[in-house]
N, C-alpha and C positions, 0 to 999 in steps of 0.2 A: 114310100122311097123307093127310089128305082133298083134293082139289081145293078148295075153300075155305080150308082151314090152308095149301095151299101157295102159294096166292095171295095170303095174309096174309103168310106168309115173304118172297115175294118183292116184294112191296110195302114191306117193313119194310125189306128190304136196301138197296133202291131210295131210299127215306128218309132212311136211314142215311149214303148215299155223296153223295148232296145234303147232308144235316147237314155233311157233314166238308169237303166242296169249299168251300160258303159259308164256314162256321169257317176254314179254310186261307187262303181270298183276304181276309178279313178283317183276318187277321194278318199276312199280305203289307204288305196297304197302312197296318195301324197301325205295322209294323217300318219302313215306308220313313218312314214321319211320324217317328218315334222316332229314326232313323237319318239326317238331312237330309244330313251329311256324304257318306255312299256311296249319294245317290240323286239323280237330277237330275230335274227337273219343267219343260213346258212345255203349258201349253191345263190338258189334262185327262189328260196323259201323264205318270206316272211310272215311272222306269227305273232299274233297280239293278243291278247296280254302276255307278257310273257312268264305270267307266273296264274296259276288259278289256286284262289285261296276260298274255301268256305267256311263262314261264322257267323253266329249269331240266326238269324232268320235265312241266309243264303241258301237256295236249293239247288240253284242251276246256274249257269254260265257259258257263254258262248266265245268260242275261239274262233279268229279269222283266220284264214291261212292265202295269202296270196301270190300265187307266180308271177316274180319281176323279171323273167328270162326272156328268151325270145322262142323256145320251145315249147311246146306239152311236157309236161312231167307228171309222175305218178307218186303217190307218195302213200306208204301204208303205215296205219297210226296204233300203236299199242302203247303199252305201259310195262315201265320195269323198274326196278327197286334198283337204289343208289347209295352207296356209303360216303361221305365228306369226309376226305381224311385233313390231319390238322395245318397240311400246308395249301387246304381247298382244291387239292386235285379228289376225283371221283374213281371209282371202283362198282361194278355190278357187282351186286351181290343177291342172293337168293332166299338167305336165312338173317333176319332182323338183328342187330346189334342187341346188346342189354340197352334196355331202355329204347329201344328205336319201335315203330308201330308202321305197318303200310297200310295204305289208303285204297288200294284196288277195289279189293272186294265191296266196298262203299261208292263205288265210284262207275257210272254208265256212261259211255258215250258213241254217238253214231256221228256219220256214216265211221267205217273203221281202213277205211282207203277211200283217195280224192285223187282226181285227175284233172289238171289247171291248165287250160291252154294260157298261150303267154297273156299276160296282162291279167288273168282271171280270179275270183276271190271266192272264197267259198266258207261257209260257216261249219264248224262242227261243235256241236251240242254235247255240253254236259251235266250231268243230273248227280246231284248227291241221294243213295240209297241208303235206307235204316239207320237216318241219323241218330236216332230215339236208345239204338241199341250199345250207342259207343260210350266208352266209359270217358270221365274227363281227361283230358292231353291233347296230343297232337298226332297226326295221322299220316305220312306222308308216301308218293309214289312219284314216280315221273313218267309224264308223257313223252315218246318217243317217235318223232318225226322222219320214216327213213326212205331215204329216195330207190323206187324203183327203178333198175337200168332197163333202157330201152332194146326190146328184143329186136333183132335184125334178119327179117328171116330169109332162110338160106336162098341164095342167088342172087340179093340183091346189095351182096360187097362188094366193092370195087375189087375186080380181077388184078392179083398180083402176081408177080414173080417167085416159085417158091424154091427155096433152098433145101433140098433136102439133106444136108448135111448139120441142121443146128434146129433147136428147139423153138418153137416160138410162143411167146407166152404175151397175152395181150390183158392188160391190168386195167381194168374200169372202176372208176373211183365213185363211192357210194357216200352219199353225202346223209348227214344227221343230225335232228336237234332235239334236244328233251329239254324241257320245263318241267317244273315241280308243279304235284298237284298235292296242296294240303290240307288237311279235314282239323279245324281247330274246335274243342269243346269242352266249354268249362272258362273261367275266368281267368288272364294271365299273372303270372307273378315272378314275369323273365326279366332280369336287368343285364345288359352290359357292359362292362369299364375296358378300357385301352389303357395297355402297361407297356413297358420294355420298348420305349420310343427310343431308335438310334438312327444316324443319320453315317451314309458312307456319301465321301467327297467324289469327284472326280474331273481329272485335269479338263477334256474340250466337251463334258454334257455335266446338265443336270445331277445334282447329289440323288440316292436312291433311300427312300425311310423305310423302315421297316419297325413294326408293330407287332403288338400282340391283343386279339380280342377276346377278354373272357365271360363267358354267357353261366347265367344260371336260372334255373326255371324249369319250365314247362314248354314255352314253345321255341321257337325258330325266332331269330333273327335277321332282318334284311333293313340294307338303305343304302345310303353313299355316303361317302367318306369325301372331307374336305381338307384341305391346309393353308393354310395362313398364314403369312409370315410377316411379324411385326419387330419394325427397324429401331432402335436404340430410342428415337425421337417420337414412336407412336405410330407412324405411317403401316396402315395395315396393306398387303398386297397378299390376293390369293392366287398360290404356286401350287398347286395341284387338287386335282377333283378323278373321283375314283366313284365311279355307280355301280349299282348292283351289286353288294356284297351281300354275303349270306353266310351265316351259322346256323346248320341245320343241325336239330337234334339229334342222335343225343351228347353232339359234343360242346366241350364243356371250353373250350377255346381251339385260333385260327390262327395261323402265323400268317402275315402278309405285308410284302414291300412291294413299293413302286416308284417310278423316278418323279421328281419334282423338275420344272422346269427354271431355265432362269430368266431373270427380268431384273429391266430397269432399275435400281435402288437396292436390289436385295444382294444381302453380302450375309452368307450362311456362316460365316467367321463371327457374327455379331447377332445381338438381337433374340428372337424367339419363335419357334412355332408354336402354333394352336392347331392342334387338329380336331374335329367334331365328326360325332356320327352318327347323322339322323335319316327319320323315313323318307322314303322318295314320295316328294310332293311339292308342287310349285306352288302350292295357294299356303298353305300351313304347315311345314314340317315338323314332324317332334324331333329333338335333339335326345339322341339314345345316353349319349355317352362323348366327353373332352375330357384331351389332356395337354399339358405343354412341354415342350424340348427345348431349353435356354441353351442357345449356340456361345461355343465358344472356340 
């Protein structure tokens, strides 16, 4: 083969690899948009999956990070400890609550930071360490993806008139995403029930449903909430969906409320509501709990 022909072949290989790389990134970003239940986003960063769970024989997980913005962005990756309150809010902590166990000492991940050009993606490798040393139970920490602000070099900022009689403060927003990393050792004996259902009606909008999750056992629960309205004649209408609801250990309860929609044929003054809590799966979701609220 001539030198010219060899150069052309190498060039075609590089072009093919580049096309494949671009195509793979496009597929990943499209996949994230089509499957919002398994991807979480903040700012211009998309992360999938939204949970890292080690159970059974699983020893490694790939986290996919994608930049859907128009500028190059850098993200630092670390692990933090979080407490879930009974209202579903979170607090960063340094010491575990009674019955809570951290997972960070048994998890390794790399890289620790990523720089992503627009519409680029990268995989973060996550590995389970020393699993045989862990006693039965659940261990949880959270990955924290923190946006690192772009530093503008001196002299590159646009010149502006200086008011020497006032103080200027520049605020730079820093975006962050946290996702749980969970290690489960041993069989589950976890159960969850729904209670304390109530409905608050509004004049110009759909009503607000309030309820309480009751969790017992050794593992956290995570799933989707669905609300169906059943009319007095038996017609069923889906009036509410809330995806990705968790009750983390060691919490025994979580209070939750969300708005239901007004729909044709729905009268919240009669009939009943059926509220179900199921695993997040389109194939064969497992129903964790169900409760009814009679309307009057």
